[in-house]
PDB file with one MODEL, atoms N, CA, C and O in Angstrom:
MODEL        1
ATOM      1  N   MET A   1       1.393 -18.832  -0.135  1.00  0.00           N
ATOM      2  CA  MET A   1       1.202 -17.398   0.054  1.00  0.00           C
ATOM      3  C   MET A   1       2.547 -16.783   0.443  1.00  0.00           C
ATOM      4  O   MET A   1       3.291 -17.341   1.249  1.00  0.00           O
ATOM      5  N   ARG A   2       2.837 -15.635  -0.140  1.00  0.00           N
ATOM      6  CA  ARG A   2       4.094 -14.943   0.144  1.00  0.00           C
ATOM      7  C   ARG A   2       3.836 -13.774   1.089  1.00  0.00           C
ATOM      8  O   ARG A   2       2.878 -13.023   0.904  1.00  0.00           O
ATOM      9  N   TRP A   3       4.693 -13.618   2.104  1.00  0.00           N
ATOM     10  CA  TRP A   3       4.564 -12.542   3.100  1.00  0.00           C
ATOM     11  C   TRP A   3       5.794 -11.661   3.065  1.00  0.00           C
ATOM     12  O   TRP A   3       6.894 -12.126   2.767  1.00  0.00           O
ATOM     13  N   TRP A   4       5.604 -10.376   3.373  1.00  0.00           N
ATOM     14  CA  TRP A   4       6.698  -9.419   3.473  1.00  0.00           C
ATOM     15  C   TRP A   4       6.597  -8.699   4.812  1.00  0.00           C
ATOM     16  O   TRP A   4       5.547  -8.732   5.454  1.00  0.00           O
ATOM     17  N   PRO A   5       7.695  -8.039   5.246  1.00  0.00           N
ATOM     18  CA  PRO A   5       7.606  -7.224   6.464  1.00  0.00           C
ATOM     19  C   PRO A   5       6.545  -6.138   6.263  1.00  0.00           C
ATOM     20  O   PRO A   5       6.402  -5.591   5.170  1.00  0.00           O
ATOM     21  N   GLU A   6       5.808  -5.837   7.330  1.00  0.00           N
ATOM     22  CA  GLU A   6       4.729  -4.854   7.220  1.00  0.00           C
ATOM     23  C   GLU A   6       5.283  -3.484   6.851  1.00  0.00           C
ATOM     24  O   GLU A   6       6.371  -3.109   7.288  1.00  0.00           O
ATOM     25  N   PRO A   7       4.527  -2.733   6.040  1.00  0.00           N
ATOM     26  CA  PRO A   7       4.955  -1.376   5.670  1.00  0.00           C
ATOM     27  C   PRO A   7       4.728  -0.416   6.831  1.00  0.00           C
ATOM     28  O   PRO A   7       4.077  -0.747   7.822  1.00  0.00           O
ATOM     29  N   THR A   8       5.274   0.761   6.681  1.00  0.00           N
ATOM     30  CA  THR A   8       5.027   1.816   7.666  1.00  0.00           C
ATOM     31  C   THR A   8       4.242   2.934   6.991  1.00  0.00           C
ATOM     32  O   THR A   8       4.219   3.036   5.764  1.00  0.00           O
ATOM     33  N   ALA A   9       3.603   3.768   7.796  1.00  0.00           N
ATOM     34  CA  ALA A   9       2.842   4.891   7.253  1.00  0.00           C
ATOM     35  C   ALA A   9       3.758   5.769   6.409  1.00  0.00           C
ATOM     36  O   ALA A   9       4.882   6.080   6.805  1.00  0.00           O
ATOM     37  N   GLY A  10       3.264   6.158   5.251  1.00  0.00           N
ATOM     38  CA  GLY A  10       4.033   7.006   4.355  1.00  0.00           C
ATOM     39  C   GLY A  10       4.686   6.249   3.209  1.00  0.00           C
ATOM     40  O   GLY A  10       5.187   6.867   2.269  1.00  0.00           O
ATOM     41  N   GLU A  11       4.690   4.912   3.274  1.00  0.00           N
ATOM     42  CA  GLU A  11       5.271   4.144   2.180  1.00  0.00           C
ATOM     43  C   GLU A  11       4.289   4.020   1.023  1.00  0.00           C
ATOM     44  O   GLU A  11       3.080   3.915   1.225  1.00  0.00           O
ATOM     45  N   VAL A  12       4.823   4.035  -0.180  1.00  0.00           N
ATOM     46  CA  VAL A  12       4.040   3.799  -1.388  1.00  0.00           C
ATOM     47  C   VAL A  12       4.330   2.366  -1.802  1.00  0.00           C
ATOM     48  O   VAL A  12       5.487   1.987  -1.987  1.00  0.00           O
ATOM     49  N   VAL A  13       3.275   1.569  -1.948  1.00  0.00           N
ATOM     50  CA  VAL A  13       3.436   0.141  -2.243  1.00  0.00           C
ATOM     51  C   VAL A  13       2.633  -0.258  -3.477  1.00  0.00           C
ATOM     52  O   VAL A  13       1.715   0.454  -3.885  1.00  0.00           O
ATOM     53  N   TRP A  14       2.979  -1.389  -4.064  1.00  0.00           N
ATOM     54  CA  TRP A  14       2.282  -1.927  -5.231  1.00  0.00           C
ATOM     55  C   TRP A  14       1.127  -2.776  -4.718  1.00  0.00           C
ATOM     56  O   TRP A  14       1.341  -3.846  -4.149  1.00  0.00           O
ATOM     57  N   CYS A  15      -0.108  -2.294  -4.921  1.00  0.00           N
ATOM     58  CA  CYS A  15      -1.326  -2.918  -4.384  1.00  0.00           C
ATOM     59  C   CYS A  15      -2.188  -3.484  -5.500  1.00  0.00           C
ATOM     60  O   CYS A  15      -2.017  -3.151  -6.672  1.00  0.00           O
ATOM     61  N   HIS A  16      -3.116  -4.348  -5.109  1.00  0.00           N
ATOM     62  CA  HIS A  16      -4.103  -4.896  -6.040  1.00  0.00           C
ATOM     63  C   HIS A  16      -5.470  -4.355  -5.642  1.00  0.00           C
ATOM     64  O   HIS A  16      -6.014  -4.727  -4.602  1.00  0.00           O
ATOM     65  N   PHE A  17      -6.025  -3.468  -6.480  1.00  0.00           N
ATOM     66  CA  PHE A  17      -7.312  -2.858  -6.211  1.00  0.00           C
ATOM     67  C   PHE A  17      -8.377  -3.459  -7.113  1.00  0.00           C
ATOM     68  O   PHE A  17      -8.193  -3.552  -8.327  1.00  0.00           O
ATOM     69  N   SER A  18      -9.475  -3.859  -6.525  1.00  0.00           N
ATOM     70  CA  SER A  18     -10.590  -4.364  -7.306  1.00  0.00           C
ATOM     71  C   SER A  18     -11.311  -3.199  -7.957  1.00  0.00           C
ATOM     72  O   SER A  18     -11.584  -2.195  -7.299  1.00  0.00           O
ATOM     73  N   ASP A  19     -11.626  -3.320  -9.244  1.00  0.00           N
ATOM     74  CA  ASP A  19     -12.383  -2.265  -9.916  1.00  0.00           C
ATOM     75  C   ASP A  19     -13.826  -2.696 -10.164  1.00  0.00           C
ATOM     76  O   ASP A  19     -14.591  -1.974 -10.804  1.00  0.00           O
ATOM     77  N   HIS A  20     -14.191  -3.851  -9.667  1.00  0.00           N
ATOM     78  CA  HIS A  20     -15.542  -4.404  -9.779  1.00  0.00           C
ATOM     79  C   HIS A  20     -15.984  -4.591 -11.228  1.00  0.00           C
ATOM     80  O   HIS A  20     -17.174  -4.760 -11.493  1.00  0.00           O
ATOM     81  N   ILE A  21     -15.039  -4.561 -12.166  1.00  0.00           N
ATOM     82  CA  ILE A  21     -15.328  -4.807 -13.572  1.00  0.00           C
ATOM     83  C   ILE A  21     -14.574  -6.038 -14.051  1.00  0.00           C
ATOM     84  O   ILE A  21     -15.149  -6.954 -14.638  1.00  0.00           O
ATOM     85  N   ASN A  22     -13.281  -6.038 -13.787  1.00  0.00           N
ATOM     86  CA  ASN A  22     -12.432  -7.154 -14.183  1.00  0.00           C
ATOM     87  C   ASN A  22     -12.448  -8.242 -13.117  1.00  0.00           C
ATOM     88  O   ASN A  22     -12.596  -7.939 -11.933  1.00  0.00           O
ATOM     89  N   PRO A  23     -12.297  -9.501 -13.516  1.00  0.00           N
ATOM     90  CA  PRO A  23     -12.328 -10.577 -12.527  1.00  0.00           C
ATOM     91  C   PRO A  23     -11.114 -10.575 -11.597  1.00  0.00           C
ATOM     92  O   PRO A  23     -11.184 -11.115 -10.493  1.00  0.00           O
ATOM     93  N   LYS A  24     -10.016  -9.982 -12.026  1.00  0.00           N
ATOM     94  CA  LYS A  24      -8.796  -9.958 -11.233  1.00  0.00           C
ATOM     95  C   LYS A  24      -8.497  -8.518 -10.807  1.00  0.00           C
ATOM     96  O   LYS A  24      -8.622  -7.607 -11.625  1.00  0.00           O
ATOM     97  N   PRO A  25      -8.104  -8.288  -9.542  1.00  0.00           N
ATOM     98  CA  PRO A  25      -7.778  -6.921  -9.110  1.00  0.00           C
ATOM     99  C   PRO A  25      -6.649  -6.319  -9.945  1.00  0.00           C
ATOM    100  O   PRO A  25      -5.737  -7.025 -10.374  1.00  0.00           O
ATOM    101  N   LYS A  26      -6.722  -5.022 -10.166  1.00  0.00           N
ATOM    102  CA  LYS A  26      -5.744  -4.316 -10.987  1.00  0.00           C
ATOM    103  C   LYS A  26      -4.597  -3.802 -10.126  1.00  0.00           C
ATOM    104  O   LYS A  26      -4.844  -3.106  -9.141  1.00  0.00           O
ATOM    105  N   PRO A  27      -3.330  -4.128 -10.471  1.00  0.00           N
ATOM    106  CA  PRO A  27      -2.202  -3.625  -9.679  1.00  0.00           C
ATOM    107  C   PRO A  27      -1.914  -2.162  -9.999  1.00  0.00           C
ATOM    108  O   PRO A  27      -1.906  -1.747 -11.158  1.00  0.00           O
ATOM    109  N   ARG A  28      -1.675  -1.388  -8.926  1.00  0.00           N
ATOM    110  CA  ARG A  28      -1.320   0.023  -9.070  1.00  0.00           C
ATOM    111  C   ARG A  28      -0.739   0.525  -7.746  1.00  0.00           C
ATOM    112  O   ARG A  28      -0.867  -0.161  -6.732  1.00  0.00           O
ATOM    113  N   PRO A  29      -0.105   1.701  -7.726  1.00  0.00           N
ATOM    114  CA  PRO A  29       0.475   2.218  -6.484  1.00  0.00           C
ATOM    115  C   PRO A  29      -0.597   2.580  -5.457  1.00  0.00           C
ATOM    116  O   PRO A  29      -1.698   3.005  -5.807  1.00  0.00           O
ATOM    117  N   GLY A  30      -0.252   2.401  -4.190  1.00  0.00           N
ATOM    118  CA  GLY A  30      -1.126   2.776  -3.090  1.00  0.00           C
ATOM    119  C   GLY A  30      -0.301   3.362  -1.956  1.00  0.00           C
ATOM    120  O   GLY A  30       0.834   2.944  -1.726  1.00  0.00           O
ATOM    121  N   LEU A  31      -0.864   4.319  -1.257  1.00  0.00           N
ATOM    122  CA  LEU A  31      -0.183   4.969  -0.129  1.00  0.00           C
ATOM    123  C   LEU A  31      -0.661   4.364   1.172  1.00  0.00           C
ATOM    124  O   LEU A  31      -1.865   4.282   1.415  1.00  0.00           O
ATOM    125  N   ILE A  32       0.272   3.938   2.014  1.00  0.00           N
ATOM    126  CA  ILE A  32      -0.059   3.430   3.354  1.00  0.00           C
ATOM    127  C   ILE A  32      -0.179   4.641   4.271  1.00  0.00           C
ATOM    128  O   ILE A  32       0.793   5.371   4.466  1.00  0.00           O
ATOM    129  N   VAL A  33      -1.379   4.862   4.842  1.00  0.00           N
ATOM    130  CA  VAL A  33      -1.560   6.007   5.733  1.00  0.00           C
ATOM    131  C   VAL A  33      -1.592   5.597   7.196  1.00  0.00           C
ATOM    132  O   VAL A  33      -1.305   6.424   8.062  1.00  0.00           O
ATOM    133  N   TRP A  34      -1.931   4.350   7.502  1.00  0.00           N
ATOM    134  CA  TRP A  34      -1.830   3.826   8.862  1.00  0.00           C
ATOM    135  C   TRP A  34      -1.797   2.312   8.782  1.00  0.00           C
ATOM    136  O   TRP A  34      -2.198   1.729   7.774  1.00  0.00           O
ATOM    137  N   THR A  35      -1.320   1.672   9.841  1.00  0.00           N
ATOM    138  CA  THR A  35      -1.237   0.213   9.882  1.00  0.00           C
ATOM    139  C   THR A  35      -1.712  -0.294  11.231  1.00  0.00           C
ATOM    140  O   THR A  35      -1.776   0.457  12.204  1.00  0.00           O
ATOM    141  N   LYS A  36      -2.044  -1.574  11.278  1.00  0.00           N
ATOM    142  CA  LYS A  36      -2.351  -2.270  12.519  1.00  0.00           C
ATOM    143  C   LYS A  36      -1.434  -3.476  12.567  1.00  0.00           C
ATOM    144  O   LYS A  36      -1.063  -4.014  11.523  1.00  0.00           O
ATOM    145  N   GLU A  37      -1.063  -3.907  13.761  1.00  0.00           N
ATOM    146  CA  GLU A  37      -0.149  -5.039  13.876  1.00  0.00           C
ATOM    147  C   GLU A  37      -0.712  -6.328  13.308  1.00  0.00           C
ATOM    148  O   GLU A  37       0.053  -7.192  12.880  1.00  0.00           O
ATOM    149  N   ASP A  38      -2.027  -6.480  13.293  1.00  0.00           N
ATOM    150  CA  ASP A  38      -2.603  -7.742  12.847  1.00  0.00           C
ATOM    151  C   ASP A  38      -2.993  -7.733  11.371  1.00  0.00           C
ATOM    152  O   ASP A  38      -3.581  -8.701  10.889  1.00  0.00           O
ATOM    153  N   ASP A  39      -2.674  -6.645  10.633  1.00  0.00           N
ATOM    154  CA  ASP A  39      -3.001  -6.598   9.205  1.00  0.00           C
ATOM    155  C   ASP A  39      -2.129  -7.604   8.434  1.00  0.00           C
ATOM    156  O   ASP A  39      -0.927  -7.689   8.686  1.00  0.00           O
ATOM    157  N   PRO A  40      -2.712  -8.356   7.510  1.00  0.00           N
ATOM    158  CA  PRO A  40      -1.887  -9.201   6.660  1.00  0.00           C
ATOM    159  C   PRO A  40      -1.198  -8.374   5.598  1.00  0.00           C
ATOM    160  O   PRO A  40      -1.838  -7.490   5.028  1.00  0.00           O
ATOM    161  N   PHE A  41       0.100  -8.613   5.290  1.00  0.00           N
ATOM    162  CA  PHE A  41       0.843  -7.947   4.220  1.00  0.00           C
ATOM    163  C   PHE A  41       1.390  -9.069   3.352  1.00  0.00           C
ATOM    164  O   PHE A  41       2.548  -9.467   3.475  1.00  0.00           O
ATOM    165  N   ASN A  42       0.524  -9.572   2.466  1.00  0.00           N
ATOM    166  CA  ASN A  42       0.894 -10.731   1.666  1.00  0.00           C
ATOM    167  C   ASN A  42       0.485 -10.541   0.211  1.00  0.00           C
ATOM    168  O   ASN A  42      -0.015  -9.483  -0.171  1.00  0.00           O
ATOM    169  N   ASP A  43       0.703 -11.571  -0.592  1.00  0.00           N
ATOM    170  CA  ASP A  43       0.458 -11.462  -2.024  1.00  0.00           C
ATOM    171  C   ASP A  43      -1.009 -11.533  -2.425  1.00  0.00           C
ATOM    172  O   ASP A  43      -1.315 -11.576  -3.616  1.00  0.00           O
ATOM    173  N   VAL A  44      -1.917 -11.546  -1.462  1.00  0.00           N
ATOM    174  CA  VAL A  44      -3.342 -11.456  -1.794  1.00  0.00           C
ATOM    175  C   VAL A  44      -3.657 -10.030  -2.264  1.00  0.00           C
ATOM    176  O   VAL A  44      -4.404  -9.846  -3.224  1.00  0.00           O
ATOM    177  N   TYR A  45      -3.092  -9.030  -1.593  1.00  0.00           N
ATOM    178  CA  TYR A  45      -3.361  -7.628  -1.919  1.00  0.00           C
ATOM    179  C   TYR A  45      -2.150  -6.856  -2.424  1.00  0.00           C
ATOM    180  O   TYR A  45      -2.301  -5.737  -2.914  1.00  0.00           O
ATOM    181  N   PHE A  46      -0.958  -7.421  -2.318  1.00  0.00           N
ATOM    182  CA  PHE A  46       0.269  -6.717  -2.692  1.00  0.00           C
ATOM    183  C   PHE A  46       1.147  -7.610  -3.562  1.00  0.00           C
ATOM    184  O   PHE A  46       1.032  -8.835  -3.521  1.00  0.00           O
ATOM    185  N   SER A  47       2.030  -6.988  -4.353  1.00  0.00           N
ATOM    186  CA  SER A  47       2.995  -7.757  -5.128  1.00  0.00           C
ATOM    187  C   SER A  47       4.230  -6.909  -5.376  1.00  0.00           C
ATOM    188  O   SER A  47       4.259  -5.720  -5.059  1.00  0.00           O
ATOM    189  N   ILE A  48       5.240  -7.531  -5.941  1.00  0.00           N
ATOM    190  CA  ILE A  48       6.478  -6.830  -6.262  1.00  0.00           C
ATOM    191  C   ILE A  48       6.230  -5.998  -7.514  1.00  0.00           C
ATOM    192  O   ILE A  48       5.710  -6.523  -8.499  1.00  0.00           O
ATOM    193  N   PRO A  49       6.591  -4.699  -7.505  1.00  0.00           N
ATOM    194  CA  PRO A  49       6.348  -3.849  -8.676  1.00  0.00           C
ATOM    195  C   PRO A  49       7.216  -4.266  -9.863  1.00  0.00           C
ATOM    196  O   PRO A  49       8.218  -4.959  -9.690  1.00  0.00           O
ATOM    197  N   PRO A  50       6.830  -3.843 -11.063  1.00  0.00           N
ATOM    198  CA  PRO A  50       7.559  -4.245 -12.260  1.00  0.00           C
ATOM    199  C   PRO A  50       9.069  -4.002 -12.227  1.00  0.00           C
ATOM    200  O   PRO A  50       9.836  -4.856 -12.671  1.00  0.00           O
ATOM    201  N   HIS A  51       9.504  -2.861 -11.713  1.00  0.00           N
ATOM    202  CA  HIS A  51      10.942  -2.575 -11.723  1.00  0.00           C
ATOM    203  C   HIS A  51      11.605  -2.763 -10.363  1.00  0.00           C
ATOM    204  O   HIS A  51      12.822  -2.615 -10.257  1.00  0.00           O
ATOM    205  N   ALA A  52      10.847  -3.084  -9.330  1.00  0.00           N
ATOM    206  CA  ALA A  52      11.337  -3.404  -7.984  1.00  0.00           C
ATOM    207  C   ALA A  52      12.479  -2.496  -7.514  1.00  0.00           C
ATOM    208  O   ALA A  52      13.601  -2.969  -7.336  1.00  0.00           O
ATOM    209  N   PRO A  53      12.208  -1.188  -7.307  1.00  0.00           N
ATOM    210  CA  PRO A  53      13.271  -0.268  -6.910  1.00  0.00           C
ATOM    211  C   PRO A  53      13.874  -0.545  -5.535  1.00  0.00           C
ATOM    212  O   PRO A  53      14.989  -0.107  -5.254  1.00  0.00           O
ATOM    213  N   HIS A  54      13.152  -1.268  -4.673  1.00  0.00           N
ATOM    214  CA  HIS A  54      13.656  -1.556  -3.321  1.00  0.00           C
ATOM    215  C   HIS A  54      13.906  -3.046  -3.112  1.00  0.00           C
ATOM    216  O   HIS A  54      13.883  -3.520  -1.976  1.00  0.00           O
ATOM    217  N   GLY A  55      14.143  -3.782  -4.179  1.00  0.00           N
ATOM    218  CA  GLY A  55      14.366  -5.221  -4.074  1.00  0.00           C
ATOM    219  C   GLY A  55      13.059  -5.982  -4.217  1.00  0.00           C
ATOM    220  O   GLY A  55      12.085  -5.437  -4.736  1.00  0.00           O
ATOM    221  N   GLN A  56      13.021  -7.193  -3.780  1.00  0.00           N
ATOM    222  CA  GLN A  56      11.872  -8.077  -3.968  1.00  0.00           C
ATOM    223  C   GLN A  56      10.813  -7.880  -2.881  1.00  0.00           C
ATOM    224  O   GLN A  56      10.409  -8.828  -2.208  1.00  0.00           O
ATOM    225  N   VAL A  57      10.378  -6.637  -2.726  1.00  0.00           N
ATOM    226  CA  VAL A  57       9.313  -6.258  -1.793  1.00  0.00           C
ATOM    227  C   VAL A  57       8.342  -5.330  -2.529  1.00  0.00           C
ATOM    228  O   VAL A  57       8.720  -4.746  -3.545  1.00  0.00           O
ATOM    229  N   PRO A  58       7.101  -5.177  -2.049  1.00  0.00           N
ATOM    230  CA  PRO A  58       6.123  -4.324  -2.727  1.00  0.00           C
ATOM    231  C   PRO A  58       6.398  -2.825  -2.665  1.00  0.00           C
ATOM    232  O   PRO A  58       5.686  -2.053  -3.308  1.00  0.00           O
ATOM    233  N   LYS A  59       7.397  -2.392  -1.919  1.00  0.00           N
ATOM    234  CA  LYS A  59       7.644  -0.961  -1.720  1.00  0.00           C
ATOM    235  C   LYS A  59       8.121  -0.285  -3.003  1.00  0.00           C
ATOM    236  O   LYS A  59       9.023  -0.771  -3.684  1.00  0.00           O
ATOM    237  N   LEU A  60       7.490   0.853  -3.315  1.00  0.00           N
ATOM    238  CA  LEU A  60       7.893   1.689  -4.453  1.00  0.00           C
ATOM    239  C   LEU A  60       8.687   2.909  -3.999  1.00  0.00           C
ATOM    240  O   LEU A  60       9.546   3.405  -4.729  1.00  0.00           O
ATOM    241  N   GLY A  61       8.399   3.388  -2.798  1.00  0.00           N
ATOM    242  CA  GLY A  61       9.043   4.583  -2.283  1.00  0.00           C
ATOM    243  C   GLY A  61       8.359   5.026  -1.010  1.00  0.00           C
ATOM    244  O   GLY A  61       7.643   4.245  -0.384  1.00  0.00           O
ATOM    245  N   ALA A  62       8.571   6.278  -0.618  1.00  0.00           N
ATOM    246  CA  ALA A  62       7.968   6.796   0.607  1.00  0.00           C
ATOM    247  C   ALA A  62       7.799   8.301   0.520  1.00  0.00           C
ATOM    248  O   ALA A  62       8.555   8.995  -0.161  1.00  0.00           O
ATOM    249  N   LEU A  63       6.786   8.789   1.228  1.00  0.00           N
ATOM    250  CA  LEU A  63       6.584  10.231   1.353  1.00  0.00           C
ATOM    251  C   LEU A  63       7.665  10.811   2.258  1.00  0.00           C
ATOM    252  O   LEU A  63       8.262  10.106   3.071  1.00  0.00           O
ATOM    253  N   HIS A  64       7.900  12.100   2.099  1.00  0.00           N
ATOM    254  CA  HIS A  64       8.777  12.784   3.042  1.00  0.00           C
ATOM    255  C   HIS A  64       8.102  12.703   4.413  1.00  0.00           C
ATOM    256  O   HIS A  64       6.884  12.860   4.489  1.00  0.00           O
ATOM    257  N   PRO A  65       8.844  12.463   5.498  1.00  0.00           N
ATOM    258  CA  PRO A  65       8.234  12.321   6.828  1.00  0.00           C
ATOM    259  C   PRO A  65       7.292  13.459   7.218  1.00  0.00           C
ATOM    260  O   PRO A  65       6.322  13.223   7.937  1.00  0.00           O
ATOM    261  N   SER A  66       7.548  14.670   6.769  1.00  0.00           N
ATOM    262  CA  SER A  66       6.669  15.791   7.124  1.00  0.00           C
ATOM    263  C   SER A  66       5.293  15.673   6.469  1.00  0.00           C
ATOM    264  O   SER A  66       4.342  16.313   6.919  1.00  0.00           O
ATOM    265  N   MET A  67       5.176  14.869   5.420  1.00  0.00           N
ATOM    266  CA  MET A  67       3.908  14.725   4.702  1.00  0.00           C
ATOM    267  C   MET A  67       3.043  13.567   5.208  1.00  0.00           C
ATOM    268  O   MET A  67       1.858  13.501   4.879  1.00  0.00           O
ATOM    269  N   VAL A  68       3.610  12.662   5.995  1.00  0.00           N
ATOM    270  CA  VAL A  68       2.873  11.480   6.453  1.00  0.00           C
ATOM    271  C   VAL A  68       1.667  11.876   7.302  1.00  0.00           C
ATOM    272  O   VAL A  68       0.573  11.353   7.089  1.00  0.00           O
ATOM    273  N   ARG A  69       1.842  12.779   8.250  1.00  0.00           N
ATOM    274  CA  ARG A  69       0.738  13.204   9.118  1.00  0.00           C
ATOM    275  C   ARG A  69      -0.370  13.885   8.307  1.00  0.00           C
ATOM    276  O   ARG A  69      -1.554  13.685   8.579  1.00  0.00           O
ATOM    277  N   ILE A  70       0.014  14.682   7.321  1.00  0.00           N
ATOM    278  CA  ILE A  70      -0.969  15.362   6.474  1.00  0.00           C
ATOM    279  C   ILE A  70      -1.769  14.343   5.668  1.00  0.00           C
ATOM    280  O   ILE A  70      -2.989  14.463   5.554  1.00  0.00           O
ATOM    281  N   ALA A  71      -1.089  13.342   5.109  1.00  0.00           N
ATOM    282  CA  ALA A  71      -1.772  12.309   4.323  1.00  0.00           C
ATOM    283  C   ALA A  71      -2.729  11.504   5.200  1.00  0.00           C
ATOM    284  O   ALA A  71      -3.840  11.189   4.772  1.00  0.00           O
ATOM    285  N   ALA A  72      -2.314  11.169   6.414  1.00  0.00           N
ATOM    286  CA  ALA A  72      -3.189  10.416   7.324  1.00  0.00           C
ATOM    287  C   ALA A  72      -4.412  11.239   7.711  1.00  0.00           C
ATOM    288  O   ALA A  72      -5.517  10.701   7.792  1.00  0.00           O
ATOM    289  N   ALA A  73      -4.232  12.525   7.947  1.00  0.00           N
ATOM    290  CA  ALA A  73      -5.362  13.386   8.292  1.00  0.00           C
ATOM    291  C   ALA A  73      -6.320  13.503   7.120  1.00  0.00           C
ATOM    292  O   ALA A  73      -7.536  13.485   7.311  1.00  0.00           O
ATOM    293  N   PHE A  74      -5.795  13.621   5.919  1.00  0.00           N
ATOM    294  CA  PHE A  74      -6.646  13.691   4.737  1.00  0.00           C
ATOM    295  C   PHE A  74      -7.429  12.396   4.563  1.00  0.00           C
ATOM    296  O   PHE A  74      -8.625  12.428   4.273  1.00  0.00           O
ATOM    297  N   ALA A  75      -6.762  11.256   4.738  1.00  0.00           N
ATOM    298  CA  ALA A  75      -7.433   9.958   4.596  1.00  0.00           C
ATOM    299  C   ALA A  75      -8.534   9.813   5.647  1.00  0.00           C
ATOM    300  O   ALA A  75      -9.599   9.273   5.348  1.00  0.00           O
ATOM    301  N   ALA A  76      -8.296  10.282   6.860  1.00  0.00           N
ATOM    302  CA  ALA A  76      -9.298  10.169   7.923  1.00  0.00           C
ATOM    303  C   ALA A  76     -10.541  11.005   7.613  1.00  0.00           C
ATOM    304  O   ALA A  76     -11.655  10.611   7.959  1.00  0.00           O
ATOM    305  N   THR A  77     -10.358  12.134   6.974  1.00  0.00           N
ATOM    306  CA  THR A  77     -11.508  12.980   6.643  1.00  0.00           C
ATOM    307  C   THR A  77     -12.202  12.535   5.366  1.00  0.00           C
ATOM    308  O   THR A  77     -13.331  12.946   5.097  1.00  0.00           O
ATOM    309  N   SER A  78     -11.538  11.698   4.578  1.00  0.00           N
ATOM    310  CA  SER A  78     -12.103  11.238   3.300  1.00  0.00           C
ATOM    311  C   SER A  78     -12.844   9.921   3.401  1.00  0.00           C
ATOM    312  O   SER A  78     -13.412   9.465   2.408  1.00  0.00           O
ATOM    313  N   LYS A  79     -12.859   9.291   4.574  1.00  0.00           N
ATOM    314  CA  LYS A  79     -13.529   7.997   4.729  1.00  0.00           C
ATOM    315  C   LYS A  79     -15.033   8.140   4.548  1.00  0.00           C
ATOM    316  O   LYS A  79     -15.638   9.071   5.079  1.00  0.00           O
ATOM    317  N   PRO A  80     -15.645   7.211   3.793  1.00  0.00           N
ATOM    318  CA  PRO A  80     -17.106   7.251   3.691  1.00  0.00           C
ATOM    319  C   PRO A  80     -17.740   6.906   5.029  1.00  0.00           C
ATOM    320  O   PRO A  80     -17.200   6.096   5.782  1.00  0.00           O
ATOM    321  N   THR A  81     -18.867   7.509   5.327  1.00  0.00           N
ATOM    322  CA  THR A  81     -19.520   7.241   6.611  1.00  0.00           C
ATOM    323  C   THR A  81     -20.623   6.221   6.482  1.00  0.00           C
ATOM    324  O   THR A  81     -21.271   5.884   7.472  1.00  0.00           O
TER     325      THR A  81
ENDMDL
END
């Protein structure tokens, strides 16, 4: 298993999302809106993107710092109950 340093809120990373149709999760961009210290950041759910703009890590980019709080608030209100 491959591990990377944990992302921070506002980073866009290459994630593996299950679509419940295909046997293997589909890789696509995902926005990190919050983290916990005990979350695993490994190749089970993340991988290096095709063009690896930040080196051999799953990071694709990051939101402007002023947008991170807005994205986290939106994610908190969008959670299913």
